All heavy atoms as a GROMACS GRO file, in nm:
protein
  594
    1MET      N    1  -1.373  -1.910  -1.596
    1MET     CA    2  -1.400  -1.805  -1.498
    1MET      C    3  -1.272  -1.766  -1.424
    1MET      O    4  -1.237  -1.652  -1.416
    1MET     CB    5  -1.507  -1.855  -1.401
    1MET     CG    6  -1.522  -1.770  -1.277
    1MET     SD    7  -1.632  -1.633  -1.306
    1MET     CE    8  -1.667  -1.587  -1.141
    2SER      N    9  -1.202  -1.866  -1.368
    2SER     CA   10  -1.083  -1.834  -1.290
    2SER      C   11  -0.976  -1.768  -1.376
    2SER      O   12  -0.907  -1.678  -1.332
    2SER     CB   13  -1.027  -1.960  -1.224
    2SER     OG   14  -0.988  -2.053  -1.322
    3ASN      N   15  -0.964  -1.812  -1.501
    3ASN     CA   16  -0.864  -1.753  -1.590
    3ASN      C   17  -0.899  -1.607  -1.619
    3ASN      O   18  -0.811  -1.522  -1.624
    3ASN     CB   19  -0.854  -1.834  -1.719
    3ASN     CG   20  -0.726  -1.803  -1.795
    3ASN    OD1   21  -0.626  -1.766  -1.736
    3ASN    ND2   22  -0.732  -1.817  -1.925
    4ASP      N   23  -1.027  -1.578  -1.634
    4ASP     CA   24  -1.072  -1.441  -1.657
    4ASP      C   25  -1.037  -1.354  -1.536
    4ASP      O   26  -0.986  -1.243  -1.551
    4ASP     CB   27  -1.223  -1.439  -1.683
    4ASP     CG   28  -1.275  -1.297  -1.703
    4ASP    OD1   29  -1.223  -1.228  -1.792
    4ASP    OD2   30  -1.367  -1.257  -1.631
    5THR      N   31  -1.061  -1.404  -1.417
    5THR     CA   32  -1.028  -1.331  -1.295
    5THR      C   33  -0.879  -1.306  -1.288
    5THR      O   34  -0.834  -1.195  -1.258
    5THR     CB   35  -1.075  -1.409  -1.170
    5THR    OG1   36  -1.216  -1.431  -1.181
    5THR    CG2   37  -1.045  -1.332  -1.043
    6GLU      N   38  -0.802  -1.409  -1.317
    6GLU     CA   39  -0.655  -1.396  -1.316
    6GLU      C   40  -0.610  -1.287  -1.412
    6GLU      O   41  -0.529  -1.201  -1.375
    6GLU     CB   42  -0.591  -1.530  -1.352
    6GLU     CG   43  -0.439  -1.524  -1.355
    6GLU     CD   44  -0.377  -1.659  -1.389
    6GLU    OE1   45  -0.444  -1.763  -1.374
    6GLU    OE2   46  -0.261  -1.659  -1.431
    7LEU      N   47  -0.663  -1.288  -1.533
    7LEU     CA   48  -0.624  -1.188  -1.632
    7LEU      C   49  -0.664  -1.047  -1.588
    7LEU      O   50  -0.587  -0.952  -1.607
    7LEU     CB   51  -0.686  -1.220  -1.768
    7LEU     CG   52  -0.633  -1.346  -1.838
    7LEU    CD1   53  -0.713  -1.374  -1.964
    7LEU    CD2   54  -0.485  -1.329  -1.872
    8ARG      N   55  -0.781  -1.034  -1.530
    8ARG     CA   56  -0.828  -0.902  -1.486
    8ARG      C   57  -0.746  -0.849  -1.368
    8ARG      O   58  -0.714  -0.730  -1.362
    8ARG     CB   59  -0.976  -0.906  -1.452
    8ARG     CG   60  -1.063  -0.922  -1.577
    8ARG     CD   61  -1.209  -0.953  -1.546
    8ARG     NE   62  -1.273  -0.846  -1.473
    8ARG     CZ   63  -1.391  -0.858  -1.413
    8ARG    NH1   64  -1.455  -0.973  -1.416
    8ARG    NH2   65  -1.444  -0.757  -1.348
    9VAL      N   66  -0.710  -0.938  -1.276
    9VAL     CA   67  -0.624  -0.898  -1.164
    9VAL      C   68  -0.487  -0.855  -1.218
    9VAL      O   69  -0.436  -0.749  -1.180
    9VAL     CB   70  -0.610  -1.012  -1.060
    9VAL    CG1   71  -0.497  -0.983  -0.961
    9VAL    CG2   72  -0.742  -1.032  -0.987
   10LYS      N   73  -0.430  -0.936  -1.305
   10LYS     CA   74  -0.299  -0.902  -1.360
   10LYS      C   75  -0.303  -0.773  -1.441
   10LYS      O   76  -0.209  -0.694  -1.437
   10LYS     CB   77  -0.246  -1.017  -1.447
   10LYS     CG   78  -0.197  -1.136  -1.366
   10LYS     CD   79  -0.138  -1.241  -1.457
   10LYS     CE   80  -0.077  -1.354  -1.379
   10LYS     NZ   81  -0.017  -1.455  -1.468
   11ALA      N   82  -0.413  -0.750  -1.514
   11ALA     CA   83  -0.426  -0.626  -1.590
   11ALA      C   84  -0.429  -0.505  -1.497
   11ALA      O   85  -0.366  -0.402  -1.526
   11ALA     CB   86  -0.552  -0.630  -1.677
   12ALA      N   87  -0.499  -0.517  -1.385
   12ALA     CA   88  -0.504  -0.408  -1.287
   12ALA      C   89  -0.366  -0.383  -1.227
   12ALA      O   90  -0.324  -0.267  -1.211
   12ALA     CB   91  -0.605  -0.440  -1.176
   13VAL      N   92  -0.295  -0.490  -1.195
   13VAL     CA   93  -0.160  -0.478  -1.140
   13VAL      C   94  -0.068  -0.412  -1.243
   13VAL      O   95   0.009  -0.320  -1.211
   13VAL     CB   96  -0.105  -0.616  -1.098
   13VAL    CG1   97   0.041  -0.607  -1.058
   13VAL    CG2   98  -0.189  -0.674  -0.984
   14ALA      N   99  -0.076  -0.459  -1.367
   14ALA     CA  100   0.009  -0.404  -1.472
   14ALA      C  101  -0.016  -0.254  -1.491
   14ALA      O  102   0.078  -0.175  -1.503
   14ALA     CB  103  -0.015  -0.479  -1.603
   15GLU      N  104  -0.143  -0.216  -1.492
   15GLU     CA  105  -0.178  -0.076  -1.510
   15GLU      C  106  -0.128   0.008  -1.393
   15GLU      O  107  -0.068   0.114  -1.411
   15GLU     CB  108  -0.329  -0.060  -1.526
   15GLU     CG  109  -0.370   0.083  -1.553
   15GLU     CD  110  -0.519   0.096  -1.579
   15GLU    OE1  111  -0.583  -0.003  -1.620
   15GLU    OE2  112  -0.571   0.206  -1.556
   16GLN      N  113  -0.150  -0.040  -1.272
   16GLN     CA  114  -0.112   0.035  -1.153
   16GLN      C  115   0.039   0.052  -1.142
   16GLN      O  116   0.088   0.156  -1.102
   16GLN     CB  117  -0.166  -0.035  -1.028
   16GLN     CG  118  -0.134   0.036  -0.898
   16GLN     CD  119  -0.198   0.174  -0.890
   16GLN    OE1  120  -0.311   0.193  -0.930
   16GLN    NE2  121  -0.124   0.269  -0.839
   17LEU      N  122   0.114  -0.053  -1.177
   17LEU     CA  123   0.258  -0.052  -1.157
   17LEU      C  124   0.336  -0.024  -1.285
   17LEU      O  125   0.460  -0.027  -1.284
   17LEU     CB  126   0.303  -0.185  -1.096
   17LEU     CG  127   0.237  -0.220  -0.961
   17LEU    CD1  128   0.287  -0.355  -0.912
   17LEU    CD2  129   0.263  -0.111  -0.858
   18GLY      N  130   0.267   0.004  -1.394
   18GLY     CA  131   0.334   0.036  -1.520
   18GLY      C  132   0.417  -0.078  -1.574
   18GLY      O  133   0.531  -0.059  -1.616
   19MET      N  134   0.360  -0.198  -1.573
   19MET     CA  135   0.430  -0.317  -1.620
   19MET      C  136   0.351  -0.382  -1.734
   19MET      O  137   0.238  -0.345  -1.759
   19MET     CB  138   0.441  -0.419  -1.506
   19MET     CG  139   0.506  -0.367  -1.380
   19MET     SD  140   0.510  -0.494  -1.253
   19MET     CE  141   0.631  -0.606  -1.322
   20ASN      N  142   0.415  -0.481  -1.798
   20ASN     CA  143   0.345  -0.564  -1.895
   20ASN      C  144   0.282  -0.682  -1.822
   20ASN      O  145   0.344  -0.739  -1.733
   20ASN     CB  146   0.442  -0.618  -2.000
   20ASN     CG  147   0.496  -0.508  -2.089
   20ASN    OD1  148   0.423  -0.417  -2.126
   20ASN    ND2  149   0.624  -0.517  -2.122
   21VAL      N  150   0.160  -0.717  -1.864
   21VAL     CA  151   0.090  -0.830  -1.801
   21VAL      C  152   0.176  -0.956  -1.808
   21VAL      O  153   0.181  -1.034  -1.713
   21VAL     CB  154  -0.048  -0.853  -1.868
   21VAL    CG1  155  -0.114  -0.979  -1.816
   21VAL    CG2  156  -0.138  -0.732  -1.846
   22GLU      N  157   0.245  -0.977  -1.919
   22GLU     CA  158   0.327  -1.098  -1.937
   22GLU      C  159   0.439  -1.107  -1.834
   22GLU      O  160   0.492  -1.216  -1.810
   22GLU     CB  161   0.394  -1.102  -2.075
   22GLU     CG  162   0.311  -1.078  -2.197
   22GLU     CD  163   0.276  -0.931  -2.220
   22GLU    OE1  164   0.364  -0.847  -2.240
   22GLU    OE2  165   0.156  -0.902  -2.221
   23ASP      N  166   0.480  -0.994  -1.777
   23ASP     CA  167   0.592  -0.992  -1.684
   23ASP      C  168   0.550  -1.021  -1.540
   23ASP      O  169   0.633  -1.021  -1.449
   23ASP     CB  170   0.663  -0.856  -1.688
   23ASP     CG  171   0.727  -0.830  -1.823
   23ASP    OD1  172   0.757  -0.927  -1.895
   23ASP    OD2  173   0.743  -0.712  -1.858
   24ILE      N  174   0.421  -1.043  -1.518
   24ILE     CA  175   0.369  -1.062  -1.382
   24ILE      C  176   0.346  -1.210  -1.355
   24ILE      O  177   0.264  -1.273  -1.421
   24ILE     CB  178   0.239  -0.982  -1.362
   24ILE    CG1  179   0.267  -0.833  -1.384
   24ILE    CG2  180   0.181  -1.008  -1.224
   24ILE    CD1  181   0.143  -0.747  -1.386
   25ASN      N  182   0.421  -1.264  -1.259
   25ASN     CA  183   0.404  -1.404  -1.219
   25ASN      C  184   0.306  -1.412  -1.103
   25ASN      O  185   0.298  -1.323  -1.020
   25ASN     CB  186   0.538  -1.462  -1.172
   25ASN     CG  187   0.638  -1.473  -1.285
   25ASN    OD1  188   0.602  -1.506  -1.396
   25ASN    ND2  189   0.763  -1.443  -1.256
   26ASN      N  190   0.231  -1.521  -1.097
   26ASN     CA  191   0.131  -1.539  -0.992
   26ASN      C  192   0.192  -1.539  -0.853
   26ASN      O  193   0.130  -1.496  -0.757
   26ASN     CB  194   0.052  -1.668  -1.014
   26ASN     CG  195  -0.044  -1.656  -1.130
   26ASN    OD1  196  -0.026  -1.577  -1.220
   26ASN    ND2  197  -0.147  -1.738  -1.128
   27ASP      N  198   0.315  -1.590  -0.841
   27ASP     CA  199   0.376  -1.597  -0.708
   27ASP      C  200   0.454  -1.471  -0.672
   27ASP      O  201   0.516  -1.463  -0.567
   27ASP     CB  202   0.465  -1.721  -0.697
   27ASP     CG  203   0.577  -1.724  -0.800
   27ASP    OD1  204   0.578  -1.638  -0.891
   27ASP    OD2  205   0.664  -1.812  -0.790
   28ALA      N  206   0.447  -1.368  -0.756
   28ALA     CA  207   0.521  -1.244  -0.731
   28ALA      C  208   0.460  -1.168  -0.613
   28ALA      O  209   0.339  -1.152  -0.604
   28ALA     CB  210   0.522  -1.156  -0.855
   29SER      N  211   0.547  -1.121  -0.526
   29SER     CA  212   0.506  -1.035  -0.415
   29SER      C  213   0.491  -0.893  -0.469
   29SER      O  214   0.578  -0.844  -0.542
   29SER     CB  215   0.613  -1.038  -0.306
   29SER     OG  216   0.598  -0.927  -0.220
   30PHE      N  217   0.382  -0.827  -0.432
   30PHE     CA  218   0.361  -0.691  -0.481
   30PHE      C  219   0.476  -0.598  -0.443
   30PHE      O  220   0.525  -0.522  -0.525
   30PHE     CB  221   0.229  -0.633  -0.428
   30PHE     CG  222   0.108  -0.698  -0.486
   30PHE    CD1  223   0.016  -0.763  -0.405
   30PHE    CD2  224   0.085  -0.696  -0.623
   30PHE    CE1  225  -0.097  -0.823  -0.458
   30PHE    CE2  226  -0.028  -0.758  -0.678
   30PHE     CZ  227  -0.118  -0.820  -0.595
   31MET      N  228   0.520  -0.606  -0.318
   31MET     CA  229   0.623  -0.514  -0.271
   31MET      C  230   0.763  -0.560  -0.308
   31MET      O  231   0.841  -0.483  -0.364
   31MET     CB  232   0.610  -0.491  -0.121
   31MET     CG  233   0.483  -0.417  -0.084
   31MET     SD  234   0.471  -0.378   0.089
   31MET     CE  235   0.476  -0.201   0.083
   32GLU      N  236   0.796  -0.685  -0.277
   32GLU     CA  237   0.933  -0.731  -0.297
   32GLU      C  238   0.967  -0.755  -0.444
   32GLU      O  239   1.074  -0.716  -0.489
   32GLU     CB  240   0.959  -0.858  -0.216
   32GLU     CG  241   0.986  -0.828  -0.069
   32GLU     CD  242   0.896  -0.909   0.023
   32GLU    OE1  243   0.874  -1.028  -0.005
   32GLU    OE2  244   0.848  -0.850   0.121
   33ASP      N  245   0.878  -0.819  -0.517
   33ASP     CA  246   0.909  -0.856  -0.656
   33ASP      C  247   0.867  -0.750  -0.758
   33ASP      O  248   0.934  -0.731  -0.859
   33ASP     CB  249   0.842  -0.989  -0.692
   33ASP     CG  250   0.892  -1.103  -0.604
   33ASP    OD1  251   1.012  -1.105  -0.571
   33ASP    OD2  252   0.810  -1.190  -0.569
   34LEU      N  253   0.755  -0.682  -0.731
   34LEU     CA  254   0.701  -0.588  -0.830
   34LEU      C  255   0.727  -0.442  -0.795
   34LEU      O  256   0.692  -0.353  -0.872
   34LEU     CB  257   0.551  -0.613  -0.848
   34LEU     CG  258   0.513  -0.756  -0.889
   34LEU    CD1  259   0.362  -0.770  -0.901
   34LEU    CD2  260   0.580  -0.796  -1.020
   35GLY      N  261   0.786  -0.418  -0.680
   35GLY     CA  262   0.826  -0.282  -0.644
   35GLY      C  263   0.713  -0.190  -0.602
   35GLY      O  264   0.728  -0.067  -0.605
   36ALA      N  265   0.600  -0.244  -0.562
   36ALA     CA  266   0.488  -0.161  -0.518
   36ALA      C  267   0.518  -0.100  -0.382
   36ALA      O  268   0.585  -0.161  -0.299
   36ALA     CB  269   0.360  -0.244  -0.511
   37ASP      N  270   0.467   0.021  -0.358
   37ASP     CA  271   0.475   0.079  -0.225
   37ASP      C  272   0.336   0.075  -0.161
   37ASP      O  273   0.241   0.024  -0.222
   37ASP     CB  274   0.532   0.221  -0.228
   37ASP     CG  275   0.448   0.319  -0.310
   37ASP    OD1  276   0.326   0.295  -0.329
   37ASP    OD2  277   0.504   0.420  -0.356
   38SER      N  278   0.323   0.126  -0.041
   38SER     CA  279   0.196   0.114   0.030
   38SER      C  280   0.083   0.187  -0.042
   38SER      O  281  -0.031   0.141  -0.043
   38SER     CB  282   0.209   0.162   0.174
   38SER     OG  283   0.257   0.295   0.177
   39LEU      N  284   0.113   0.299  -0.106
   39LEU     CA  285   0.010   0.370  -0.181
   39LEU      C  286  -0.035   0.288  -0.302
   39LEU      O  287  -0.154   0.281  -0.331
   39LEU     CB  288   0.061   0.508  -0.226
   39LEU     CG  289  -0.037   0.592  -0.306
   39LEU    CD1  290  -0.164   0.619  -0.227
   39LEU    CD2  291   0.027   0.722  -0.350
   40ASP      N  292   0.060   0.225  -0.370
   40ASP     CA  293   0.024   0.137  -0.483
   40ASP      C  294  -0.071   0.027  -0.437
   40ASP      O  295  -0.167  -0.007  -0.507
   40ASP     CB  296   0.150   0.071  -0.543
   40ASP     CG  297   0.238   0.168  -0.619
   40ASP    OD1  298   0.185   0.260  -0.682
   40ASP    OD2  299   0.362   0.150  -0.614
   41LEU      N  300  -0.044  -0.029  -0.320
   41LEU     CA  301  -0.128  -0.138  -0.270
   41LEU      C  302  -0.270  -0.090  -0.240
   41LEU      O  303  -0.367  -0.158  -0.274
   41LEU     CB  304  -0.066  -0.200  -0.145
   41LEU     CG  305   0.068  -0.272  -0.167
   41LEU    CD1  306   0.118  -0.332  -0.037
   41LEU    CD2  307   0.057  -0.380  -0.273
   42VAL      N  308  -0.282   0.028  -0.180
   42VAL     CA  309  -0.415   0.085  -0.153
   42VAL      C  310  -0.489   0.106  -0.285
   42VAL      O  311  -0.607   0.073  -0.298
   42VAL     CB  312  -0.403   0.217  -0.074
   42VAL    CG1  313  -0.536   0.290  -0.069
   42VAL    CG2  314  -0.351   0.190   0.066
   43GLU      N  315  -0.420   0.162  -0.384
   43GLU     CA  316  -0.483   0.187  -0.513
   43GLU      C  317  -0.519   0.057  -0.585
   43GLU      O  318  -0.621   0.050  -0.654
   43GLU     CB  319  -0.394   0.277  -0.598
   43GLU     CG  320  -0.387   0.418  -0.541
   43GLU     CD  321  -0.292   0.511  -0.616
   43GLU    OE1  322  -0.212   0.462  -0.698
   43GLU    OE2  323  -0.301   0.632  -0.592
   44LEU      N  324  -0.437  -0.045  -0.568
   44LEU     CA  325  -0.469  -0.176  -0.627
   44LEU      C  326  -0.596  -0.233  -0.566
   44LEU      O  327  -0.682  -0.284  -0.638
   44LEU     CB  328  -0.354  -0.274  -0.604
   44LEU     CG  329  -0.252  -0.288  -0.715
   44LEU    CD1  330  -0.140  -0.382  -0.671
   44LEU    CD2  331  -0.316  -0.337  -0.843
   45VAL      N  332  -0.607  -0.226  -0.434
   45VAL     CA  333  -0.727  -0.277  -0.366
   45VAL      C  334  -0.850  -0.201  -0.416
   45VAL      O  335  -0.953  -0.262  -0.448
   45VAL     CB  336  -0.712  -0.266  -0.213
   45VAL    CG1  337  -0.845  -0.290  -0.144
   45VAL    CG2  338  -0.608  -0.367  -0.163
   46MET      N  339  -0.838  -0.069  -0.428
   46MET     CA  340  -0.950   0.010  -0.479
   46MET      C  341  -0.984  -0.030  -0.623
   46MET      O  342  -1.102  -0.037  -0.660
   46MET     CB  343  -0.917   0.160  -0.471
   46MET     CG  344  -0.914   0.209  -0.328
   46MET     SD  345  -0.850   0.377  -0.300
   46MET     CE  346  -0.901   0.468  -0.442
   47SER      N  347  -0.883  -0.060  -0.700
   47SER     CA  348  -0.904  -0.104  -0.838
   47SER      C  349  -0.977  -0.238  -0.842
   47SER      O  350  -1.071  -0.257  -0.920
   47SER     CB  351  -0.769  -0.114  -0.910
   47SER     OG  352  -0.785  -0.165  -1.040
   48PHE      N  353  -0.935  -0.333  -0.757
   48PHE     CA  354  -1.002  -0.464  -0.751
   48PHE      C  355  -1.148  -0.446  -0.710
   48PHE      O  356  -1.238  -0.508  -0.766
   48PHE     CB  357  -0.933  -0.558  -0.651
   48PHE     CG  358  -0.791  -0.595  -0.686
   48PHE    CD1  359  -0.701  -0.626  -0.585
   48PHE    CD2  360  -0.747  -0.600  -0.817
   48PHE    CE1  361  -0.570  -0.662  -0.614
   48PHE    CE2  362  -0.615  -0.634  -0.848
   48PHE     CZ  363  -0.526  -0.665  -0.745
   49GLU      N  364  -1.172  -0.360  -0.612
   49GLU     CA  365  -1.309  -0.336  -0.566
   49GLU      C  366  -1.394  -0.280  -0.680
   49GLU      O  367  -1.508  -0.324  -0.701
   49GLU     CB  368  -1.308  -0.238  -0.448
   49GLU     CG  369  -1.253  -0.298  -0.320
   49GLU     CD  370  -1.246  -0.199  -0.206
   49GLU    OE1  371  -1.224  -0.078  -0.230
   49GLU    OE2  372  -1.264  -0.243  -0.092
   50SER      N  373  -1.340  -0.185  -0.752
   50SER     CA  374  -1.413  -0.123  -0.862
   50SER      C  375  -1.435  -0.221  -0.978
   50SER      O  376  -1.546  -0.235  -1.029
   50SER     CB  377  -1.336   0.000  -0.910
   50SER     OG  378  -1.395   0.054  -1.025
   51ASP      N  379  -1.328  -0.290  -1.017
   51ASP     CA  380  -1.334  -0.381  -1.132
   51ASP      C  381  -1.428  -0.499  -1.110
   51ASP      O  382  -1.493  -0.546  -1.202
   51ASP     CB  383  -1.194  -0.436  -1.166
   51ASP     CG  384  -1.100  -0.330  -1.222
   51ASP    OD1  385  -1.147  -0.218  -1.252
   51ASP    OD2  386  -0.980  -0.360  -1.236
   52PHE      N  387  -1.431  -0.550  -0.986
   52PHE     CA  388  -1.507  -0.672  -0.959
   52PHE      C  389  -1.635  -0.647  -0.880
   52PHE      O  390  -1.709  -0.741  -0.853
   52PHE     CB  391  -1.418  -0.773  -0.885
   52PHE     CG  392  -1.304  -0.826  -0.967
   52PHE    CD1  393  -1.177  -0.771  -0.956
   52PHE    CD2  394  -1.323  -0.928  -1.060
   52PHE    CE1  395  -1.071  -0.818  -1.033
   52PHE    CE2  396  -1.219  -0.975  -1.137
   52PHE     CZ  397  -1.092  -0.920  -1.123
   53GLY      N  398  -1.660  -0.523  -0.840
   53GLY     CA  399  -1.781  -0.492  -0.765
   53GLY      C  400  -1.785  -0.558  -0.629
   53GLY      O  401  -1.889  -0.606  -0.584
   54ILE      N  402  -1.669  -0.563  -0.563
   54ILE     CA  403  -1.660  -0.623  -0.430
   54ILE      C  404  -1.608  -0.519  -0.331
   54ILE      O  405  -1.561  -0.413  -0.371
   54ILE     CB  406  -1.567  -0.747  -0.429
   54ILE    CG1  407  -1.424  -0.710  -0.472
   54ILE    CG2  408  -1.624  -0.858  -0.517
   54ILE    CD1  409  -1.323  -0.823  -0.462
   55THR      N  410  -1.618  -0.552  -0.202
   55THR     CA  411  -1.561  -0.468  -0.098
   55THR      C  412  -1.454  -0.550  -0.027
   55THR      O  413  -1.476  -0.665   0.010
   55THR     CB  414  -1.669  -0.426   0.004
   55THR    OG1  415  -1.770  -0.354  -0.066
   55THR    CG2  416  -1.611  -0.340   0.114
   56ILE      N  417  -1.336  -0.490  -0.010
   56ILE     CA  418  -1.225  -0.558   0.056
   56ILE      C  419  -1.193  -0.482   0.184
   56ILE      O  420  -1.139  -0.371   0.179
   56ILE     CB  421  -1.100  -0.563  -0.036
   56ILE    CG1  422  -1.134  -0.631  -0.169
   56ILE    CG2  423  -0.986  -0.635   0.035
   56ILE    CD1  424  -1.023  -0.629  -0.273
   57PRO      N  425  -1.229  -0.539   0.300
   57PRO     CA  426  -1.199  -0.472   0.428
   57PRO      C  427  -1.048  -0.455   0.448
   57PRO      O  428  -0.968  -0.534   0.394
   57PRO     CB  429  -1.256  -0.568   0.533
   57PRO     CG  430  -1.348  -0.658   0.459
   57PRO     CD  431  -1.297  -0.666   0.318
   58ASP      N  432  -1.009  -0.353   0.525
   58ASP     CA  433  -0.868  -0.326   0.548
   58ASP      C  434  -0.792  -0.447   0.601
   58ASP      O  435  -0.679  -0.473   0.559
   58ASP     CB  436  -0.850  -0.208   0.646
   58ASP     CG  437  -0.892  -0.076   0.584
   58ASP    OD1  438  -0.902  -0.069   0.460
   58ASP    OD2  439  -0.913   0.020   0.660
   59GLU      N  440  -0.857  -0.521   0.694
   59GLU     CA  441  -0.786  -0.635   0.751
   59GLU      C  442  -0.761  -0.744   0.646
   59GLU      O  443  -0.664  -0.818   0.654
   59GLU     CB  444  -0.859  -0.692   0.873
   59GLU     CG  445  -1.000  -0.740   0.849
   59GLU     CD  446  -1.107  -0.633   0.869
   59GLU    OE1  447  -1.073  -0.512   0.875
   59GLU    OE2  448  -1.225  -0.670   0.878
   60ASP      N  449  -0.848  -0.754   0.546
   60ASP     CA  450  -0.826  -0.849   0.438
   60ASP      C  451  -0.722  -0.798   0.339
   60ASP      O  452  -0.640  -0.874   0.288
   60ASP     CB  453  -0.956  -0.878   0.362
   60ASP     CG  454  -1.054  -0.960   0.445
   60ASP    OD1  455  -1.016  -1.009   0.554
   60ASP    OD2  456  -1.169  -0.974   0.400
   61SER      N  457  -0.725  -0.668   0.311
   61SER     CA  458  -0.631  -0.613   0.212
   61SER      C  459  -0.487  -0.632   0.256
   61SER      O  460  -0.398  -0.650   0.173
   61SER     CB  461  -0.662  -0.466   0.183
   61SER     OG  462  -0.636  -0.386   0.296
   62ALA      N  463  -0.463  -0.634   0.386
   62ALA     CA  464  -0.326  -0.654   0.437
   62ALA      C  465  -0.274  -0.794   0.404
   62ALA      O  466  -0.152  -0.815   0.400
   62ALA     CB  467  -0.323  -0.632   0.588
   63GLU      N  468  -0.366  -0.888   0.378
   63GLU     CA  469  -0.326  -1.026   0.346
   63GLU      C  470  -0.296  -1.044   0.197
   63GLU      O  471  -0.242  -1.147   0.157
   63GLU     CB  472  -0.437  -1.123   0.386
   63GLU     CG  473  -0.474  -1.118   0.534
   63GLU     CD  474  -0.359  -1.158   0.623
   63GLU    OE1  475  -0.290  -1.255   0.592
   63GLU    OE2  476  -0.338  -1.088   0.725
   64LEU      N  477  -0.331  -0.948   0.115
   64LEU     CA  478  -0.311  -0.961  -0.030
   64LEU      C  479  -0.170  -0.919  -0.066
   64LEU      O  480  -0.146  -0.811  -0.118
   64LEU     CB  481  -0.415  -0.876  -0.105
   64LEU     CG  482  -0.561  -0.903  -0.070
   64LEU    CD1  483  -0.653  -0.816  -0.153
   64LEU    CD2  484  -0.596  -1.049  -0.088
   65THR      N  485  -0.075  -1.008  -0.038
   65THR     CA  486   0.066  -0.974  -0.054
   65THR      C  487   0.126  -1.022  -0.186
   65THR      O  488   0.230  -0.974  -0.228
   65THR     CB  489   0.148  -1.032   0.062
   65THR    OG1  490   0.123  -1.173   0.069
   65THR    CG2  491   0.109  -0.966   0.194
   66THR      N  492   0.059  -1.118  -0.251
   66THR     CA  493   0.108  -1.169  -0.379
   66THR      C  494  -0.004  -1.165  -0.483
   66THR      O  495  -0.122  -1.153  -0.448
   66THR     CB  496   0.158  -1.316  -0.368
   66THR    OG1  497   0.047  -1.401  -0.343
   66THR    CG2  498   0.264  -1.332  -0.259
   67VAL      N  499   0.034  -1.177  -0.606
   67VAL     CA  500  -0.064  -1.178  -0.714
   67VAL      C  501  -0.162  -1.293  -0.696
   67VAL      O  502  -0.283  -1.276  -0.708
   67VAL     CB  503   0.007  -1.185  -0.852
   67VAL    CG1  504  -0.094  -1.197  -0.965
   67VAL    CG2  505   0.097  -1.063  -0.872
   68GLN      N  506  -0.112  -1.412  -0.662
   68GLN     CA  507  -0.199  -1.529  -0.646
   68GLN      C  508  -0.296  -1.510  -0.529
   68GLN      O  509  -0.413  -1.547  -0.540
   68GLN     CB  510  -0.118  -1.657  -0.625
   68GLN     CG  511  -0.203  -1.783  -0.626
   68GLN     CD  512  -0.274  -1.805  -0.758
   68GLN    OE1  513  -0.211  -1.805  -0.863
   68GLN    NE2  514  -0.405  -1.821  -0.756
   69LYS      N  515  -0.250  -1.452  -0.419
   69LYS     CA  516  -0.340  -1.428  -0.306
   69LYS      C  517  -0.452  -1.332  -0.346
   69LYS      O  518  -0.566  -1.349  -0.305
   69LYS     CB  519  -0.263  -1.374  -0.186
   69LYS     CG  520  -0.181  -1.480  -0.116
   69LYS     CD  521  -0.109  -1.423   0.005
   69LYS     CE  522  -0.026  -1.529   0.073
   69LYS     NZ  523   0.050  -1.475   0.188
   70ALA      N  524  -0.419  -1.233  -0.427
   70ALA     CA  525  -0.522  -1.139  -0.475
   70ALA      C  526  -0.621  -1.211  -0.565
   70ALA      O  527  -0.742  -1.191  -0.552
   70ALA     CB  528  -0.457  -1.022  -0.547
   71ILE      N  529  -0.572  -1.294  -0.655
   71ILE     CA  530  -0.660  -1.371  -0.745
   71ILE      C  531  -0.753  -1.461  -0.664
   71ILE      O  532  -0.874  -1.462  -0.685
   71ILE     CB  533  -0.576  -1.455  -0.845
   71ILE    CG1  534  -0.500  -1.364  -0.942
   71ILE    CG2  535  -0.665  -1.555  -0.920
   71ILE    CD1  536  -0.391  -1.434  -1.021
   72ASP      N  537  -0.696  -1.534  -0.568
   72ASP     CA  538  -0.776  -1.625  -0.486
   72ASP      C  539  -0.880  -1.549  -0.405
   72ASP      O  540  -0.995  -1.593  -0.394
   72ASP     CB  541  -0.685  -1.704  -0.390
   72ASP     CG  542  -0.594  -1.802  -0.463
   72ASP    OD1  543  -0.620  -1.833  -0.582
   72ASP    OD2  544  -0.495  -1.846  -0.402
   73TYR      N  545  -0.841  -1.436  -0.351
   73TYR     CA  546  -0.935  -1.356  -0.270
   73TYR      C  547  -1.051  -1.306  -0.355
   73TYR      O  548  -1.166  -1.320  -0.318
   73TYR     CB  549  -0.862  -1.239  -0.203
   73TYR     CG  550  -0.955  -1.161  -0.113
   73TYR    CD1  551  -0.971  -1.199   0.020
   73TYR    CD2  552  -1.028  -1.052  -0.159
   73TYR    CE1  553  -1.057  -1.130   0.104
   73TYR    CE2  554  -1.114  -0.984  -0.077
   73TYR     CZ  555  -1.128  -1.022   0.055
   73TYR     OH  556  -1.216  -0.955   0.137
   74VAL      N  557  -1.018  -1.250  -0.469
   74VAL     CA  558  -1.124  -1.196  -0.558
   74VAL      C  559  -1.218  -1.308  -0.600
   74VAL      O  560  -1.340  -1.293  -0.595
   74VAL     CB  561  -1.062  -1.126  -0.680
   74VAL    CG1  562  -1.167  -1.096  -0.785
   74VAL    CG2  563  -0.990  -0.997  -0.637
   75GLN      N  564  -1.163  -1.424  -0.638
   75GLN     CA  565  -1.248  -1.536  -0.679
   75GLN      C  566  -1.342  -1.578  -0.567
   75GLN      O  567  -1.458  -1.610  -0.591
   75GLN     CB  568  -1.162  -1.655  -0.723
   75GLN     CG  569  -1.102  -1.637  -0.859
   75GLN     CD  570  -1.014  -1.752  -0.900
   75GLN    OE1  571  -0.953  -1.818  -0.817
   75GLN    NE2  572  -1.006  -1.775  -1.029
   76ALA      N  573  -1.293  -1.578  -0.443
   76ALA     CA  574  -1.375  -1.619  -0.330
   76ALA      C  575  -1.490  -1.518  -0.304
   76ALA      O  576  -1.592  -1.557  -0.249
   76ALA     CB  577  -1.287  -1.632  -0.205
   77GLN      N  578  -1.472  -1.395  -0.348
   77GLN     CA  579  -1.574  -1.292  -0.326
   77GLN      C  580  -1.680  -1.290  -0.435
   77GLN      O  581  -1.786  -1.230  -0.416
   77GLN     CB  582  -1.508  -1.154  -0.316
   77GLN     CG  583  -1.406  -1.140  -0.205
   77GLN     CD  584  -1.463  -1.174  -0.069
   77GLN    OE1  585  -1.562  -1.118  -0.028
   77GLN    NE2  586  -1.400  -1.267   0.000
   78LEU      N  587  -1.650  -1.352  -0.548
   78LEU     CA  588  -1.743  -1.346  -0.662
   78LEU      C  589  -1.850  -1.453  -0.652
   78LEU      O  590  -1.836  -1.552  -0.589
   78LEU     CB  591  -1.667  -1.360  -0.794
   78LEU     CG  592  -1.567  -1.250  -0.820
   78LEU    CD1  593  -1.493  -1.278  -0.951
   78LEU    CD2  594  -1.633  -1.113  -0.828
   0.00000   0.00000   0.00000
């Protein structure tokens, strides 16, 4: 289950940022390491919500700063 979530989160990140899934490390920061801007982050949150059928409040989305934090958050919501 957790591996599936990880792969789906990474796939969403890769699609949003135009990267290869293999190039995304769990400890990578969306902004510093992967070059995302604030609009990319909003679109990523919307993608996670759509892909996983969850709702991510704005105050929570601000905490999703790395790939691993996003994976952990999504898993906790499922």
